[in-house]
C-alpha positions in Angstrom: 0.0 0.0 0.0 1.8 3.1 -1.3 0.4 5.5 1.3 2.0 3.5 4.1 5.2 3.2 2.2 5.3 6.9 1.8 4.8 7.5 5.5 7.4 4.9 6.4 10.0 6.4 4.1 9.2 9.9 5.5 9.9 8.6 9.0 13.4 7.6 8.0 14.1 11.0 6.4 14.3 9.6 2.9 13.8 12.0 -0.1 12.0 11.5 -3.4 12.6 12.9 -6.8 9.1 13.9 -8.0 7.0 16.7 -6.5 3.2 16.4 -7.1 0.4 18.7 -6.2 -3.3 17.9 -6.0 -6.4 20.0 -5.3 -9.0 18.5 -2.9 -12.6 19.4 -2.2 -13.7 19.4 1.5 -17.5 19.3 2.3 -17.0 21.7 5.2 -14.3 23.9 6.6 -10.9 22.9 8.0 -8.6 25.4 9.8 -5.4 25.3 11.9 -6.7 25.4 15.5 -3.3 26.0 16.9 -3.1 29.5 15.5 -3.9 32.2 18.1 -5.4 35.4 16.5 -6.8 38.5 18.0 -9.8 38.4 15.6 -11.2 36.2 12.9 -8.9 33.2 12.3 -10.0 33.2 8.6 -8.0 36.4 8.1 -4.7 34.7 9.1 -2.8 32.9 6.4 -1.2 30.7 9.0 -4.7 29.3 9.7 -4.5 27.9 6.2 -1.5 25.6 6.9 -3.0 22.3 8.1 0.0 20.1 7.8 3.8 20.6 7.0 5.2 17.1 7.5 5.3 14.4 6.1 3.4 16.2 3.4 2.0 19.7 3.0 -1.7 20.5 3.2 -3.1 24.0 2.8 -6.5 25.7 2.5 -6.3 27.6 -0.9 -9.9 28.6 -1.5 -11.0 32.3 -1.3 -12.8 33.2 0.8 -11.6 30.9 3.5 -15.0 29.3 4.1 -16.0 29.1 0.4 -18.0 25.9 -0.2 -16.7 23.4 -1.0 -13.5 24.4 0.6 -10.5 24.0 -1.7 -7.5 22.3 -0.3 -4.0 21.8 -1.8 -1.8 18.8 -1.0 1.9 18.7 -2.0 4.2 15.7 -1.5 7.2 14.0 -3.1 7.2 10.5 -4.5 9.3 8.1 -6.6 8.3 5.8 -9.4 7.4 2.2 -8.3 7.7 -1.0 -10.2 5.1 -3.8 -10.0 5.8 -7.3 -11.3 3.0 -9.7 -12.0 3.8 -13.4 -12.7 1.2 -15.8 -14.2 1.2 -19.1 -16.0 0.8 -17.3 -19.3 3.8 -15.0 -18.7 4.9 -12.1 -16.6 4.5 -8.3 -16.9 6.2 -5.3 -15.3 4.6 -1.9 -14.8 6.4 1.2 -13.7 4.3 4.2 -12.6 4.0 7.1 -10.2 1.6 6.0 -7.4 0.4 9.6 -6.6 -3.3 8.9 -7.3 -3.3 5.9 -4.9 -1.5 7.9 -2.2 -3.8 10.9 -2.4 -7.0 8.7 -2.5 -6.0 6.9 0.6 -4.9 10.1 2.3 -8.3 11.6 1.7 -10.0 8.5 3.1 -8.0 8.7 6.4 -8.5 12.4 6.7 -12.3 12.0 6.0 -12.5 9.5 8.8 -10.5 11.7 11.3 -12.4 14.9 10.4 -15.9 13.5 9.7 -16.0 15.6 6.6 -16.1 14.3 3.0 -12.7 15.1 1.4 -12.3 14.1 -2.2 -9.5 14.5 -4.8 -10.3 16.8 -7.7 -7.3 16.9 -10.0 -3.5 16.9 -10.1 -2.2 20.3 -10.8 1.6 19.8 -10.7 4.2 17.2 -11.4 7.9 18.4 -11.1 10.9 16.1 -11.6 13.8 17.5 -9.5 16.5 14.9 -9.9 16.0 13.4 -13.4 19.1 11.4 -14.4 20.8 13.4 -17.2 22.2 10.2 -18.7 18.7 9.2 -19.8 18.7 12.1 -22.2 15.0 12.8 -21.7 15.3 16.5 -21.4 16.9 16.8 -24.8 13.7 15.3 -26.4 11.1 16.7 -24.0 12.5 20.1 -23.0 10.8 21.6 -19.9 8.0 19.0 -20.3 10.4 16.4 -18.8 11.0 18.6 -15.7 7.6 20.0 -14.9 4.7 18.2 -16.6 1.7 20.5 -17.4 -1.6 19.0 -16.3 -4.8 19.5 -18.2 -7.4 21.9 -16.7 -10.2 21.8 -19.3 -13.3 19.6 -18.8 -12.7 19.1 -15.1 -14.9 16.5 -13.5 -17.2 17.7 -10.7 -15.8 17.0 -7.3 -17.7 14.6 -5.0 -19.1 16.8 -2.2 -22.2 17.2 -0.1 -24.9 19.5 -1.3 -24.7 22.8 0.7 -27.6 23.2 3.1 -29.8 26.3 3.0 -30.1 28.6 5.9 -33.2 28.4 8.1 -35.0 31.5 9.1 -37.1 31.2 12.3 -39.5 34.0 13.0 -41.1 34.4 16.5 -42.5 37.0 18.8 -38.9 37.7 19.9 -37.7 38.5 16.4 -36.0 36.5 13.7 -33.2 34.0 14.0 -31.0 32.6 11.2 -29.7 29.0 11.6 -26.7 27.8 9.7 -27.4 24.1 8.9 -24.0 23.4 7.4 -21.5 21.5 9.6 -19.2 23.6 11.9 -15.6 24.2 11.1 -13.0 21.5 12.0 -9.9 22.6 13.8 -6.8 20.7 12.8 -3.8 20.2 15.1 -0.9 19.9 12.6 1.5 18.3 15.1 -1.0 15.7 16.2 -2.0 15.0 12.6 1.6 14.5 11.6 2.3 12.2 14.5 -0.8 10.1 13.7 0.4 9.6 10.1 3.9 8.7 11.3 2.4 6.1 13.6 -0.1 4.7 11.0 2.3 2.3 9.3 3.2 0.8 12.7 -0.3 -0.3 13.5 -1.2 -4.0 13.4 -3.1 -5.0 10.2 -2.9 -1.4 9.0 -3.9 -2.4 5.4 -7.3 -3.4 6.7 -7.6 -0.1 8.6 -7.0 1.8 5.4 -9.5 -0.3 3.5 -12.0 0.5 6.2 -11.3 4.2 5.8 -12.0 3.8 2.1 -15.4 2.3 2.9 -16.2 5.1 5.3 -15.3 7.9 2.7 -17.5 6.1 0.1 -20.3 6.1 2.7 -20.0 9.8 3.1 -20.2 10.2 -0.7 -23.4 8.2 -0.8 -25.1 9.3 2.4 -27.2 12.0 0.6 -28.1 10.4 -2.8 -28.2 6.8 -1.7 -28.6 6.3 2.1 -29.2 2.6 1.7 -25.8 2.1 0.0 -24.2 4.3 2.7 -25.8 2.1 5.4 -24.1 -1.0 3.8 -20.8 0.7 3.5 -20.9 1.9 7.1 -21.7 -1.6 8.3 -18.8 -3.0 6.3 -16.5 -0.3 7.8 -17.4 -1.6 11.3 -17.0 -5.2 10.3 -13.5 -4.5 9.0 -12.3 -2.6 12.0 -14.0 -5.0 14.4 -12.0 -7.8 12.8 -8.8 -5.9 13.6 -9.7 -4.8 17.1 -11.3 -8.1 18.1 -9.3 -10.6 16.2 -9.0 -13.1 19.0 -12.5 -12.6 20.4 -14.6 -15.6 21.4 -17.8 -15.5 23.3 -18.3 -17.3 26.6 -19.3 -20.9 26.7 -22.8 -20.0 27.8 -23.1 -17.6 24.8 -22.0 -20.4 22.5 -24.7 -22.6 23.9 -27.3 -20.0 23.3 -26.0 -19.4 19.7 -26.6 -23.1 18.7 -30.2 -23.9 19.9 -30.7 -26.4 17.0 -27.5 -28.3 17.9 -28.6 -28.5 21.6 -32.0 -29.7 20.6 -30.5 -32.4 18.3 -28.2 -33.5 21.1 -31.2 -33.9 23.4 -33.2 -35.8 20.8 -30.2 -38.2 20.6 -30.2 -38.6 24.4 -26.7 -37.2 24.8 -25.5 -36.2 28.2 -25.1 -32.6 29.2 -21.3 -32.9 28.9 -21.6 -34.5 25.5 -24.0 -31.7 24.4 -21.5 -29.1 25.6 -18.7 -30.7 23.7 -20.8 -30.9 20.6 -21.9 -27.3 20.7 -18.3 -26.1 21.3 -17.1 -28.1 18.3 -19.9 -26.7 16.2 -18.8 -23.2 17.1 -15.1 -23.6 16.0 -15.8 -22.4 12.5 -17.9 -19.4 13.5 -16.4 -15.9 12.9 -18.9 -14.3 15.3 -19.3 -11.3 13.0 -22.6 -10.2 14.6 -21.1 -10.2 18.1 -17.9 -8.5 17.0 -20.0 -5.9 15.2 -22.0 -5.0 18.3 -19.1 -5.3 20.7 -16.8 -3.0 18.7 -19.5 -0.2 18.7 -20.5 -0.7 22.3 -16.8 -0.8 23.5 -15.8 2.4 21.7 -18.9 4.6 22.0 -20.3 6.2 25.1 -24.1 6.5 25.2 -23.7 9.9 26.8 -22.0 11.2 23.7 -25.1 10.3 21.6 -27.3 12.4 23.9 -25.5 15.5 22.7 -27.1 17.1 19.7 -25.2 16.2 16.5 -23.6 19.2 14.8 -23.0 17.5 11.4 -26.4 16.0 10.5 -29.7 17.1 11.8 -31.4 14.0 13.2 -34.7 14.5 15.1 -34.6 13.0 18.6 -37.8 11.0 18.0 -36.1 9.2 15.2 -33.2 8.0 17.4 -33.3 4.9 19.6 -33.6 5.3 23.4 -30.4 4.6 25.3 -31.6 1.3 26.7 -32.6 0.2 23.2 -29.2 0.9 21.5 -27.7 -2.6 21.8 -30.9 -4.2 20.4 -31.0 -1.6 17.7 -27.5 -2.4 16.6 -28.5 -6.1 16.2 -31.5 -5.1 14.1 -29.2 -2.9 11.9 -26.9 -5.9 11.2 -29.9 -8.1 10.5 -31.3 -5.5 8.1 -28.0 -5.5 6.2 -28.1 -9.3 5.8 -31.7 -9.1 4.6 -30.8 -6.4 2.2 -27.8 -8.2 0.7 -29.1 -11.8 0.7 -32.9 -11.5 0.0 -33.1 -7.9 -1.4 -35.2 -6.7 1.5 -35.0 -2.9 1.3 -34.2 -0.5 4.1 -37.1 1.6 5.3 -37.6 5.0 3.8 -37.0 6.6 7.1 -33.2 5.9 7.0 -32.8 9.0 4.8 -33.9 11.4 7.4 -31.2 13.9 8.5 -29.4 14.0 5.2 -31.3 17.2 4.3 -32.9 20.0 6.3 -36.5 18.8 5.4 -38.3 15.6 6.2 -40.5 13.7 3.7 -43.7 12.9 5.5 -43.6 9.4 4.0 -40.3 8.8 5.8 -41.9 9.3 9.2 -42.5 6.0 11.2 -46.1 5.0 11.8 -47.6 6.5 14.9 -44.6 8.7 15.4 -46.8 11.3 17.0 -47.6 8.9 19.8 -43.9 8.3 20.4 -43.2 5.3 18.1 -39.6 5.2 16.9 -38.3 3.4 13.8 -36.8 0.0 14.3 -33.9 1.0 12.0 -32.7 4.5 12.8 -31.6 7.0 10.1 -28.3 6.4 8.4 -27.1 9.8 9.8 -27.5 8.5 13.4 -25.6 5.3 12.6 -22.9 7.3 10.8 -22.2 9.2 14.0 -22.0 6.0 15.9 -19.5 4.5 13.4 -17.4 7.6 13.3 -17.2 7.8 17.1 -16.1 4.2 17.4 -13.7 4.2 14.4 -11.9 7.5 15.2 -11.5 6.5 18.9 -10.1 3.1 17.9 -7.6 4.7 15.5 -6.4 7.2 18.1 -6.0 4.6 20.7 -4.0 2.4 18.3 -1.8 5.3 17.3 -1.0 6.5 20.8 -1.5 10.1 19.8 -2.5 12.1 22.9 -4.1 15.1 21.2 -7.1 14.7 18.9 -5.9 15.7 15.3 -9.4 17.0 14.3 -12.0 18.8 16.5 -15.1 20.7 15.7 -14.7 24.3 16.6 
């Protein structure tokens, strides 16, 4: 995985020959929270510097809070060689892995900041140490030193739709509510330390794959909340497999998990000890994915955090599960995923609530006025649960003391 190779090489102080620059689109606002200003932080250019090492990340959009916020990433890489051997022959490919590195960087940063951050286009490729013996510059001129990148027909960046302001009129006057997510303050030193520790984590490849799933879920959460639900569940499954790799339920839980085996043992008049041995043997091949799924979320999320109003997505409280119902709700979510994937049973329409400022009356659960809550909560509620668990797990694994990204 080239992102991890890049961080590992940066930790050793290694240098690379090719400078690349990309523009990114952020569905929100990032700023350097370590900058102390007397007034508006947006007026300080230092607030635009989000990271200096192992790569550079800046806010380049004007004004500072233009939506989507335009970011610039600059880093240095080398060409890599991939060899593929097969029965029919072998092939060798040499290429610059800049796209792979930037995509994975955006995935990790999206997970840390809880904002959708997407690559837009490469704007620079400069070759600093081209070997003169190759004679490329004689044929290519300055093109061989600094490759001009095309700017016409740019594809649209993947961003959240901006949310309109809400105007509330009352006897006390008028109040304007900004429904867009609050700014995220970045600690450049904590973020740099996190990326330096990332390659050292156990099964880090799977962690990056999970971050890719999470960023894809943020892309789909508005237009396709059902797909976002599946991606978020897969994110938890991947991280739970890393965090709880050696997990096994208790023997009593195993007995409860195999009621058909227990009943068969009784029908065969086996003793209690023989029944126990049979059930334990039947459980050896189980991956315990459902239990890992629930345990990971319950271990890394505090219910008190979910009582605080969400500042990213507007989820009505009557659409969220009660605290005592959360463990059972997580089980229903996982079952709904299985039903959706295996028998094409759709998620309820109510899962899309919270992705926009309005609510479709058809998305309301039956008898909601009398206090009835949906069995499957909105994807925006579940996204918050996943983010809280995933980000806390990553920070614990990294050992970074300060949180790299905080809402301000």
